[in-house]
C-alpha positions in Angstrom: -69.9 -44.0 -37.6 -67.5 -46.8 -38.2 -65.4 -48.5 -35.4 -62.2 -47.0 -36.9 -63.6 -43.5 -36.6 -64.7 -44.1 -33.0 -61.3 -45.4 -32.2 -59.7 -42.4 -33.6 -62.1 -40.1 -31.6 -61.2 -42.0 -28.4 -57.5 -41.5 -29.1 -58.1 -37.8 -29.8 -60.1 -37.4 -26.7 -57.4 -38.9 -24.5 -54.7 -36.8 -26.2 -56.7 -33.6 -25.6 -57.3 -34.4 -22.1 -53.6 -35.0 -21.5 -52.9 -31.6 -23.1 -55.5 -30.1 -20.7 -53.5 -31.5 -17.8 -50.2 -30.1 -19.1 -51.0 -26.6 -20.4 -52.2 -24.5 -17.4 -49.2 -25.1 -15.0 -48.6 -21.5 -14.2 -50.7 -20.1 -11.4 -51.0 -21.0 -7.7 -53.9 -23.6 -8.0 -51.6 -26.1 -9.7 -52.9 -29.3 -8.1 -56.5 -28.3 -8.7 -55.9 -27.7 -12.4 -54.1 -31.0 -12.8 -56.9 -33.0 -11.1 -59.5 -31.2 -13.2 -57.6 -32.2 -16.3 -57.4 -35.8 -15.2 -61.2 -35.9 -14.5 -61.7 -34.6 -18.0 -59.6 -37.4 -19.4 -61.7 -40.0 -17.6 -65.0 -38.4 -18.7 -64.0 -38.1 -22.3 -62.9 -41.7 -22.4 -66.1 -42.9 -20.9 -68.3 -40.9 -23.2 -66.4 -42.2 -26.2 -66.7 -45.8 -25.1 -70.3 -45.7 -23.9 -71.5 -45.3 -27.5 -70.2 -48.7 -28.6 -72.5 -51.6 -28.0 -71.6 -54.2 -30.5 -68.7 -56.5 -30.7 -66.3 -56.1 -33.5 -66.9 -58.0 -36.7 -64.8 -61.2 -36.7 -61.7 -60.8 -38.7 -62.0 -64.4 -39.7 -65.7 -64.3 -40.8 -66.7 -63.5 -44.3 -70.2 -62.3 -43.4 -70.4 -59.0 -41.6 -72.6 -58.7 -38.6 -75.7 -56.6 -38.9 -75.7 -53.4 -36.8 -77.9 -53.3 -33.7 -79.5 -50.4 -31.8 -77.5 -48.7 -29.0 -77.8 -50.5 -25.7 -76.1 -50.3 -22.3 -72.7 -51.7 -22.0 -72.6 -55.4 -20.9 -71.3 -56.1 -17.5 -69.7 -59.4 -18.4 -65.9 -59.4 -18.2 -66.0 -61.7 -21.2 -66.8 -58.8 -23.5 -64.8 -55.6 -23.9 -65.2 -53.3 -26.9 -62.0 -52.6 -28.7 -62.3 -48.8 -28.0 -62.7 -49.6 -24.3 -59.6 -51.8 -24.4 -57.7 -49.1 -26.2 -59.0 -46.4 -23.8 -58.3 -48.3 -20.7 -54.6 -48.7 -21.8 -54.4 -45.0 -22.6 -56.1 -44.0 -19.4 -53.6 -46.0 -17.5 -50.7 -44.4 -19.3 -52.3 -41.0 -18.9 -52.6 -41.5 -15.1 -48.9 -42.6 -14.8 -47.8 -39.7 -16.9 -49.7 -37.2 -15.0 -48.6 -38.7 -11.7 -45.0 -38.6 -12.7 -45.2 -35.0 -14.0 -47.1 -33.9 -11.0 -44.5 -35.4 -8.7 -41.7 -33.8 -10.7 -43.4 -30.5 -10.8 -43.9 -30.4 -7.0 -40.3 -31.5 -6.5 -39.1 -28.7 -8.7 -41.4 -26.2 -7.0 -40.1 -27.2 -3.5 -36.5 -27.1 -4.8 -37.1 -23.6 -6.2 -38.5 -22.5 -2.8 -35.4 -24.0 -1.1 -33.2 -22.2 -3.6 -34.9 -18.9 -3.0 -34.4 -19.3 0.8 -30.7 -20.2 0.3 -30.2 -17.1 -2.0 -31.9 -14.9 0.6 -29.5 -16.1 3.3 -26.5 -15.7 1.0 -27.7 -12.2 0.2 -27.9 -11.3 3.9 -24.4 -12.6 4.5 -23.0 -10.7 1.5 -24.8 -7.6 2.7 -23.3 -8.0 6.2 -19.7 -8.2 4.8 -19.6 -8.1 1.0 -15.8 -8.2 0.8 -15.2 -11.4 2.9 -18.3 -13.2 1.3 -17.1 -12.3 -2.2 -13.6 -13.6 -1.6 -14.9 -16.9 -0.2 -16.6 -17.5 -3.6 -14.4 -16.7 -6.6 -17.5 -16.5 -8.8 -19.2 -14.2 -6.5 -16.2 -11.9 -6.4 -16.2 -11.4 -10.2 -20.0 -11.2 -10.5 -20.4 -8.7 -7.7 -17.5 -6.6 -9.0 -18.6 -6.7 -12.5 -21.9 -5.1 -11.5 -20.0 -2.6 -9.4 -17.9 -1.6 -12.4 -20.8 -1.0 -14.7 -22.1 2.4 -15.6 -20.0 5.3 -16.6 -16.6 3.5 -16.3 -17.1 0.8 -18.9 -19.4 -1.1 -21.2 -19.7 -4.8 -22.1 -17.0 -4.6 -24.8 -14.6 -3.1 -22.2 -15.4 -5.9 -19.8 -14.6 -8.5 -22.4 -11.3 -6.8 -23.3 -10.4 -6.4 -19.6 -11.0 -10.1 -19.0 -8.8 -11.1 -21.9 -5.9 -8.9 -20.6 -6.3 -10.2 -17.1 -6.1 -13.7 -18.4 -3.0 -12.9 -20.5 -1.3 -11.6 -17.3 -2.4 -14.8 -15.5 -0.8 -16.8 -18.3 2.5 -14.9 -17.8 2.4 -15.9 -14.1 2.0 -19.5 -15.0 4.9 -19.2 -17.5 7.1 -17.9 -14.9 6.0 -20.4 -12.3 6.6 -23.3 -14.8 10.1 -22.0 -15.5 10.8 -21.8 -11.8 9.5 -25.4 -11.4 11.8 -26.7 -14.2 15.0 -24.9 -13.4 15.1 -24.5 -9.6 12.1 -25.9 -7.7 12.5 -25.3 -4.0 15.3 -22.8 -4.5 15.1 -19.0 -3.9 15.3 -17.6 -7.4 16.4 -18.8 -10.9 18.6 -17.8 -13.9 16.2 -18.7 -16.7 18.8 -18.6 -19.6 21.6 -20.4 -17.8 19.2 -22.9 -16.5 20.6 -22.5 -12.9 19.4 -21.1 -9.6 20.6 -18.8 -6.8 20.0 -18.9 -3.0 20.4 -16.2 -0.4 22.6 -18.5 1.6 25.0 -19.6 -1.2 25.4 -23.3 -1.5 23.3 -24.0 1.7 19.7 -24.2 2.7 17.1 -22.5 0.4 13.9 -20.8 1.6 11.9 -21.4 -1.6 11.8 -17.6 -1.7 9.9 -17.5 -5.1 7.2 -19.7 -3.7 6.8 -17.9 -0.5 6.8 -14.4 -2.2 4.1 -15.4 -4.7 1.7 -17.5 -2.6 -0.8 -14.6 -2.3 -0.6 -13.9 -6.0 -1.6 -17.5 -6.7 -4.6 -17.0 -4.4 -5.7 -13.8 -6.0 -5.3 -15.3 -9.5 -7.2 -18.4 -8.4 -4.3 -20.7 -9.5 -5.6 -23.5 -7.1 -3.4 -26.3 -8.6 -0.2 -24.2 -8.3 -1.0 -22.9 -4.8 -1.7 -26.4 -3.5 1.5 -27.7 -5.0 3.6 -24.8 -3.5 1.8 -25.0 -0.1 2.4 -28.8 0.2 6.2 -28.3 -0.6 6.5 -25.5 2.0 4.7 -27.5 4.7 7.2 -30.4 4.1 10.4 -28.6 3.4 10.5 -24.9 4.5 12.7 -24.3 7.5 14.5 -21.4 8.8 16.9 -23.5 11.0 19.9 -22.5 8.7 23.5 -21.8 9.4 23.8 -18.3 7.8 22.9 -14.7 8.0 20.0 -13.0 6.2 18.9 -9.5 5.7 16.3 -8.5 8.4 14.6 -6.1 6.0 14.4 -8.4 2.9 13.4 -11.4 5.1 10.6 -9.4 6.7 9.1 -7.8 3.6 9.3 -11.0 1.4 9.2 -14.1 3.6 7.5 -13.0 6.7 4.9 -10.9 4.9 4.4 -13.5 2.2 3.5 -16.1 4.8 1.2 -13.7 6.8 -0.5 -12.5 3.6 -1.3 -16.0 2.4 -2.6 -16.9 5.9 -4.9 -13.9 6.0 -6.2 -14.3 2.5 -7.0 -17.9 3.3 -8.7 -16.9 6.5 -10.8 -14.5 4.6 -12.0 -17.5 2.5 -12.7 -19.4 5.7 -9.7 -21.6 5.4 -6.9 -20.3 7.6 -3.8 -22.4 7.3 -2.1 -22.6 10.6 1.0 -24.1 9.1 1.8 -20.7 7.5 1.3 -18.8 10.7 3.6 -21.3 12.6 6.4 -20.8 10.1 5.9 -17.0 10.2 6.2 -17.1 13.9 9.4 -19.2 13.7 11.0 -16.7 11.3 9.9 -13.7 13.4 11.5 -15.1 16.5 14.8 -15.4 14.6 14.5 -11.8 13.2 13.6 -10.4 16.6 17.2 -11.1 17.8 18.5 -8.4 15.4 17.1 -5.7 17.8 19.5 -4.7 20.6 18.2 -5.4 24.1 20.0 -2.4 25.7 20.3 1.4 25.1 21.3 3.6 23.6 19.8 2.6 20.3 16.7 0.4 19.5 17.8 0.2 15.8 18.2 -3.4 14.5 21.2 -4.8 12.8 21.4 -5.1 9.0 21.8 -8.9 9.1 21.2 -11.5 11.7 22.5 -15.1 12.0 19.5 -17.4 12.0 21.0 -19.8 14.5 23.1 -17.7 16.9 21.2 -14.5 16.5 24.6 -12.6 16.0 24.0 -9.2 14.3 26.1 -8.5 11.2 26.8 -5.5 8.9 28.0 -5.2 5.3 31.6 -4.9 4.5 31.5 -1.2 3.8 30.1 -0.4 7.3 30.5 -1.7 10.8 27.5 0.0 12.3 25.3 1.7 9.8 21.9 0.8 8.4 19.5 2.3 5.8 16.5 4.3 6.9 14.3 2.0 4.8 15.7 -1.2 6.3 14.8 -0.2 9.9 11.7 1.8 9.1 10.0 -0.8 7.0 9.4 -3.7 9.4 6.5 -2.2 11.3 3.6 -3.5 9.2 4.9 -7.2 9.3 5.8 -7.1 13.0 2.6 -5.4 14.2 0.5 -7.9 12.2 2.5 -10.9 13.6 1.8 -9.6 17.1 -1.9 -9.3 16.4 -2.2 -12.7 14.9 -0.1 -14.5 17.6 -0.8 -12.4 20.7 3.0 -11.9 21.4 3.4 -8.2 21.8 7.2 -8.3 21.6 7.3 -8.0 17.8 5.1 -4.8 17.8 7.0 -3.3 20.7 10.4 -3.6 19.1 9.2 -2.4 15.6 7.3 0.5 16.9 10.1 1.4 19.3 12.1 2.2 16.2 9.5 4.5 15.0 9.4 6.3 18.4 13.1 6.7 18.3 13.3 8.0 14.7 10.4 10.5 15.2 12.3 11.9 18.3 15.5 12.6 16.4 16.5 16.1 15.4 16.3 16.2 11.6 18.8 18.4 9.7 17.8 21.7 8.1 16.6 23.1 5.7 14.3 20.2 4.7 13.8 18.6 8.2 13.2 15.3 6.5 14.8 11.9 7.2 18.4 11.2 5.9 18.9 7.7 4.5 21.5 6.4 7.0 21.7 5.9 10.7 24.5 5.0 13.0 23.3 2.0 14.9 25.8 2.5 17.7 24.6 6.0 18.5 21.1 5.8 17.1 21.5 9.1 15.2 21.4 10.2 11.6 24.6 10.1 9.6 26.0 13.5 8.8 28.3 12.8 5.9 27.6 13.2 2.3 26.6 9.7 1.6 24.5 9.3 4.7 22.9 12.6 4.7 21.1 12.3 1.4 17.3 12.6 1.4 15.6 10.5 -1.2 12.4 8.5 -2.1 14.8 6.1 -3.9 17.1 3.4 -2.5 17.7 3.7 1.2 14.7 5.9 2.0 11.8 4.7 -0.1 9.7 2.4 2.0 10.2 4.3 5.2 7.9 7.0 3.9 5.6 4.4 2.5 5.2 2.7 6.0 4.6 6.1 7.7 1.3 6.2 5.9 0.5 2.5 5.7 1.0 1.8 9.4 -1.7 4.3 10.0 -3.9 2.7 7.3 -3.4 -0.7 8.9 -4.0 0.3 12.5 -5.1 3.8 13.1 -7.4 4.9 10.3 -10.4 3.4 12.0 -9.4 4.4 15.6 -8.3 7.8 16.9 -6.7 6.0 19.9 -4.5 3.8 17.7 -3.6 6.8 15.5 -2.5 8.7 18.6 -0.5 5.8 20.0 1.2 5.0 16.7 2.2 8.6 16.3 2.6 8.5 12.5 -0.5 10.1 11.0 0.4 13.7 11.7 4.0 13.2 10.9 3.0 12.0 7.4 0.5 14.8 6.7 2.0 17.7 8.5 5.6 17.1 7.7 6.4 14.7 4.9 3.9 16.0 2.3 4.5 19.7 2.5 8.2 19.4 3.0 8.5 17.1 0.1 6.6 19.5 -2.1 8.9 22.3 -0.9 12.4 20.7 -1.0 12.3 17.7 -3.2 9.8 18.3 -5.9 11.1 20.0 -9.1 9.4 21.1 -12.2 11.6 20.3 -15.3 9.8 21.5 -18.5 6.4 19.9 -18.6 7.5 17.1 -16.2 7.3 16.9 -12.4 10.4 15.2 -10.9 10.8 13.9 -7.3 14.4 14.8 -6.9 17.2 13.8 -4.4 18.5 16.2 -1.8 22.3 16.3 -1.6 23.9 18.0 1.5 27.1 18.8 -0.3 25.3 20.8 -2.9 22.6 22.0 -0.6 19.9 21.4 -3.1 17.8 18.8 -4.8 19.0 17.4 -8.1 16.6 16.5 -10.9 17.4 12.7 -10.9 15.0 9.9 -10.1 15.5 6.2 -9.5 13.0 3.6 -10.6 12.4 2.8 -7.0 11.0 6.3 -6.5 8.3 5.7 -9.0 6.2 4.1 -6.2 5.7 7.6 -4.8 2.9 8.5 -7.3 0.7 5.8 -5.9 1.8 6.7 -2.3 0.7 10.3 -2.5 -2.5 9.3 -4.2 -3.2 6.7 -1.5 -2.6 9.2 1.3 -5.0 11.7 -0.3 -7.7 9.1 -0.9 -7.4 7.9 2.7 -7.7 11.4 4.3 -9.6 13.6 1.7 -10.3 16.4 4.3 -6.6 17.0 5.1 -5.4 20.4 3.9 -2.6 18.9 1.9 -4.8 16.1 0.4 -5.6 17.8 -2.9 -2.0 18.9 -3.6 -0.8 15.4 -2.7 -3.2 13.7 -5.2 -2.2 16.0 -8.0 1.5 15.3 -7.2 0.8 11.6 -7.3 -0.8 11.9 -10.8 2.2 14.0 -12.0 4.8 11.7 -10.7 3.1 8.7 -12.3 2.9 10.6 -15.6 6.7 11.4 -15.3 7.6 7.8 -14.8 5.4 6.6 -17.6 7.0 9.2 -19.9 10.5 7.9 -18.9 9.4 4.4 -19.8 8.0 5.5 -23.2 11.2 7.4 -24.0 13.4 4.3 -24.1 13.9 2.1 -27.2 12.4 -0.9 -25.4 9.6 0.9 -23.6 10.8 -0.3 -20.2 12.2 1.7 -17.3 15.9 2.3 -16.5 17.2 2.1 -12.9 18.0 5.8 -12.9 17.2 8.9 -15.0 18.2 12.5 -15.1 15.9 15.3 -16.4 16.9 18.6 -18.0 15.5 21.1 -20.5 16.9 21.8 -23.8 16.1 24.6 -26.3 15.3 23.6 -29.9 16.4 25.4 -33.0 13.0 27.2 -33.1 13.6 28.4 -29.5 11.1 26.1 -27.9 12.0 24.5 -24.6 11.5 20.7 -24.2 12.3 18.2 -21.5 15.1 15.8 -22.1 15.3 12.4 -20.2 18.7 10.8 -20.0 19.4 7.3 -18.8 22.0 7.1 -16.1 21.7 3.4 -15.3 20.1 1.4 -18.1 19.3 -1.9 -16.5 15.7 -3.1 -16.1 15.1 -5.6 -13.3 11.4 -6.5 -13.8 10.6 -3.8 -11.2 7.0 -3.1 -10.1 7.0 0.5 -9.0 5.4 2.2 -12.0 2.6 -0.4 -12.3 2.0 -0.1 -8.6 1.3 3.6 -9.0 -0.7 3.0 -12.1 -2.8 0.5 -10.2 -3.6 3.0 -7.4 -4.4 5.8 -9.8 -6.8 3.5 -11.7 -8.6 2.5 -8.5 -9.0 6.2 -7.4 -10.0 7.6 -10.8 -11.2 4.8 -13.1 -9.6 6.8 -15.9 -9.0 4.3 -18.8 -5.6 5.9 -19.6 -4.1 4.0 -16.6 -5.1 0.7 -17.9 -3.7 1.7 -21.3 -0.3 2.5 -19.8 -0.3 -0.7 -17.8 -1.0 -2.7 -20.8 1.8 -1.0 -22.7 4.2 -2.0 -19.9 3.0 -5.6 -20.0 3.4 -5.9 -23.7 7.0 -4.5 -23.5 7.8 -7.1 -20.8 6.3 -9.9 -23.0 8.3 -8.7 -26.0 11.7 -8.2 -24.4 11.8 -10.3 -21.3 10.0 -13.4 -21.9 12.2 -16.5 -22.5 11.6 -20.3 -22.5 12.1 -20.7 -18.7 10.4 -17.6 -17.4 11.4 -13.8 -17.5 14.7 -12.0 -17.4 15.7 -8.4 -17.0 17.6 -6.2 -19.5 21.2 -4.9 -19.3 20.2 -1.8 -21.4 16.8 -0.5 -22.0 18.1 1.7 -24.8 19.2 -1.3 -26.9 16.6 -3.3 -28.8 18.9 -6.2 -28.8 20.1 -5.8 -25.2 21.8 -8.5 -23.3 19.7 -10.1 -20.6 20.0 -9.5 -16.9 19.6 -13.3 -16.4 17.7 -13.3 -13.2 13.9 -13.9 -12.5 13.3 -11.8 -9.4 10.9 -13.1 -6.9 9.3 -9.7 -6.8 8.3 -10.0 -10.4 5.7 -12.7 -9.4 5.0 -11.0 -6.0 4.5 -7.5 -7.2 4.8 -6.7 -10.9 2.4 -9.3 -12.2 0.1 -9.0 -9.1 -0.4 -5.2 -9.6 -0.9 -5.7 -13.4 -3.5 -8.4 -12.7 -5.4 -6.3 -10.2 -5.3 -3.4 -12.6 -7.5 -5.5 -15.0 -9.6 -7.2 -12.3 -12.8 -6.0 -10.6 -12.2 -3.6 -7.6 -13.8 -5.9 -5.1 -11.4 -8.6 -5.7 -9.2 -6.9 -3.2 -10.8 -3.8 -1.6 -8.4 -1.0 -0.4 -10.8 -0.4 2.3 -10.0 -3.8 3.8 -6.4 -4.5 2.8 -3.1 -2.7 2.9 -0.2 -3.7 0.7 3.3 -3.9 2.3 6.3 -2.7 0.3 6.6 -6.1 -1.5 3.0 -6.1 -2.6 1.7 -8.5 0.1 -1.9 -7.5 1.2 -2.5 -7.4 4.9 -5.9 -7.2 6.5 -6.8 -3.8 8.1 -7.6 -4.0 11.8 -11.2 -3.4 12.9 -12.0 -0.8 15.6 -13.1 -3.6 17.9 -10.1 -5.8 17.5 -8.1 -6.4 20.7 -4.9 -4.9 19.5 -4.8 -1.3 21.0 -2.6 -2.6 23.8 0.2 -3.2 21.3 0.8 0.6 21.2 0.7 1.2 24.9 4.2 0.5 26.2 
């Protein structure tokens, strides 16, 4: 065998030995396998080199050396066969490589063990409270919820389609936000086409209403950059020390609830922002002065001056207030008391409920008329004040009757007893609404308006009343064993279908402010339902998409996502402009003039409900959160929370 062949054999032996070290790294005895491979490497190198006993022929000599018999290797360091020189270098390289690989492998192994332990701890936390843990990690929210959504409700294609639509709605919010930033940063609301802005207190201090109203939407949409920018501005500039009067109702549902909701969503992520709570408390103190301190009436004023606390009323009335205005403060004021420990807010707001529920309600419906006389504390008896409606003036009062129980009493019988609202809603509102307000017009179900002068309900609906579909479905979902639960859920579905049909009947595919419903007989004698627009404006309102969102959550019927997407596409087509979104003056006109106003509730409610419609359910669980009437989620109280004393006064 020639020296070249032996050298090749030595190289092959070392290569094979190295492979022996690398191949079997799978089972528990990893270190033993590696050391065995290393031993094989040394052995094969030695065997290869021990068969070489002659020095190499001189590369300078012309006469080759005669071969000699095999003999033991010389011990002198002066002589080293070429294969041995090659082998020693390769052995050194092999040892280094194996050492490095062994160290890396052990490091990876230990890291994997640490990762497994971390995942186990994370899984225990998520199991203990999946909603909070999911919200703290935005990726976990979507991953967990995606798994929860699998099965009979959707497949992978649906998931991809849903995610694309959610992102489109997110982009719409960013577009509205950028328009607000360009046109009226720090102001209350903007006029996108005119490029101007409008404040509640004309010409005076602004409250950055659009920012406060949409803070929680930014958090839910994970718009971290926009949220940080808005939060920093509010920390530096937001102040309610202003010389002017504001609506107690609007300030509570938009500003106070916006601050409280952002605070609680942040707290659920482990980052409670005390600045938000401090500003909410400051506003609450100023609104609290709208409540009278002496009998005969606990009903708050319509407006309150932010500096002096002086109560004020609109020009058309010196002492009246809407039912919705005084009966839709309870969620916000009770939550403020719970977060601050100051019971005055809950006491004043719940005192209004105690008073309203004690009043005699007029026959035959025995429901709640829309106006109250603040001076006497009684319901108005005239034509205008004696109406009963789920539209303007009455809407959110009925909403809060249910939601106060969901916020406080659903998990505690004692709280339900003290709040006194659960049985009022289920025993009185639902059956009496079905009997006196609900009308069947052709194939549609209409939530009419009771008029005392006509002593009947008329088949007319406001856009505002379209929230009732979601409300009745929510009540049924929350108390499925109640005798009226099944009828309430069916009513919710039918009312949502009616409002969606009214949308689809217009030229633009968007909802008017008010409709009337009637039946007409065709030439062939068939009876059909006719929908007539009474007030044609569209103001970017959320009520239909709110009901669609609730029905989707309770049924997972894909028709609701389809309806929601149709509304969003119509908004994009007819309402999107360079600096944001505007309303329409006439929904029956394809080329309608714009209602040049970007409402803060478009970002707070309309886009939020649309986004949640196409988001996984666990992003915001209805078991853990209750929406106020402006779409701001507030955290449900736990049975062990120290808040029951708020109801005992």
